[in-house]
C-alpha positions in Angstrom: 10.3 -10.3 9.7 7.1 -11.4 8.0 7.5 -13.7 5.0 5.5 -13.1 1.9 2.1 -14.7 2.1 -1.1 -14.7 0.1 -3.2 -16.0 3.1 -5.7 -13.8 4.8 -4.7 -12.5 8.2 -1.0 -13.4 7.5 0.2 -9.8 7.3 2.5 -11.0 4.5 2.8 -9.4 1.1 0.9 -11.5 -1.4 2.9 -12.8 -4.4 1.9 -13.1 -8.0 0.1 -11.1 -10.7 -2.0 -8.1 -9.6 -3.5 -5.1 -11.3 -4.0 -1.6 -10.0 -7.7 -1.6 -9.1 -8.0 1.9 -7.8 -5.9 5.0 -7.5 -6.7 7.1 -4.4 -5.3 10.5 -3.4 -4.6 12.3 -6.6 -4.9 15.8 -5.1 -3.5 15.0 -1.6 -0.4 16.9 -0.5 2.8 14.9 -0.3 3.3 13.2 3.1 -0.5 13.5 4.0 -1.9 10.7 6.1 -4.7 8.4 4.9 -7.1 6.5 7.2 -9.5 4.0 5.7 -8.4 5.3 2.2 -9.5 8.9 3.1 -7.0 11.7 3.2 -7.0 13.3 6.7 -5.5 16.5 5.4 -2.8 16.2 8.0 1.0 15.9 7.4 2.3 13.0 9.4 4.6 15.5 11.3 1.5 17.1 12.7 0.4 13.9 14.5 1.3 13.1 18.1 4.6 11.2 18.5 2.9 7.9 19.4 0.9 8.1 16.1 4.1 8.9 14.1 5.7 5.8 15.4 3.2 3.7 13.5 3.6 2.7 9.9 1.3 5.2 8.3 -0.2 5.2 4.8 0.9 8.5 3.2 0.8 10.5 -0.1 -1.0 8.1 -2.5 -2.7 4.7 -2.6 -2.6 2.2 -5.4 -5.1 -0.5 -4.3 -4.2 -3.9 -5.8 -6.4 -6.7 -7.0 -5.0 -10.2 -7.3 -5.5 -11.9 -10.7 -4.6 -15.5 -9.8 -7.7 -17.4 -8.5 -6.8 -19.5 -5.4 -3.5 -17.7 -5.0 -4.2 -14.0 -4.5 -7.8 -13.8 -5.6 -10.8 -15.4 -3.9 -11.8 -16.6 -0.4 -9.0 -16.7 2.1 -6.4 -15.1 -0.1 -7.9 -12.1 -1.9 -5.4 -9.2 -2.1 -8.2 -6.6 -2.8 -10.2 -7.8 0.2 -7.0 -7.7 2.3 -6.5 -4.0 1.4 -3.1 -4.6 -0.2 -1.8 -1.3 -1.5 1.3 0.3 -2.9 1.6 3.5 -0.8 3.9 6.0 0.7 5.2 5.8 4.3 6.3 8.0 7.1 9.3 5.6 7.7 11.1 6.0 4.4 14.4 5.1 6.2 13.0 1.5 6.5 12.2 1.0 2.8 13.3 -2.4 1.7 12.8 -4.0 5.2 9.5 -5.9 5.8 7.5 -3.6 8.1 4.0 -3.4 6.6 0.9 -5.5 7.0 1.4 -6.9 3.5 1.5 -3.6 1.5 4.3 -2.5 -0.8 5.8 0.7 0.5 7.6 3.4 -1.5 9.1 6.8 -0.7 6.5 9.5 -0.9 8.1 11.1 -4.0 8.4 7.8 -5.8 4.8 6.7 -5.1 3.5 10.1 -6.4 5.6 9.6 -9.6 4.3 6.1 -10.1 0.7 7.2 -9.3 0.9 9.9 -12.0 2.5 7.5 -14.6 0.0 4.7 -14.5 -3.7 4.0 -14.8 -6.1 1.5 -13.2 -5.6 -1.9 -14.9 -1.8 -1.6 -14.9 -0.3 -5.0 -14.2 1.9 -5.4 -11.1 4.1 -8.5 -10.5 5.1 -9.2 -6.9 7.8 -11.9 -6.8 
């Protein structure tokens, strides 16, 4: 279990006030896999089993920017530079258990609903 952490390379989820900096994947099919913020066009079930075992980024990405200098913004702790997202996952059965590299994971249906309901600049508190 990884504890929350704002530090670079900690793999912990950064705490504090953030904003949605970018929304990625508006037209992607549900359960599609993203690599480097680009939709591959493949459903995670199409991948080889060893790839499906990984915690994949699926359906939508809400890229977060920290708003607290020295805590989650700036050198050594910057959430945006750490690629901290809210995103869907291929392991929905593990939602609620720390398993990501600092991201906030949601079910694919829920992340699509959230994605459609908010705009860049929406504030996000991670506590």
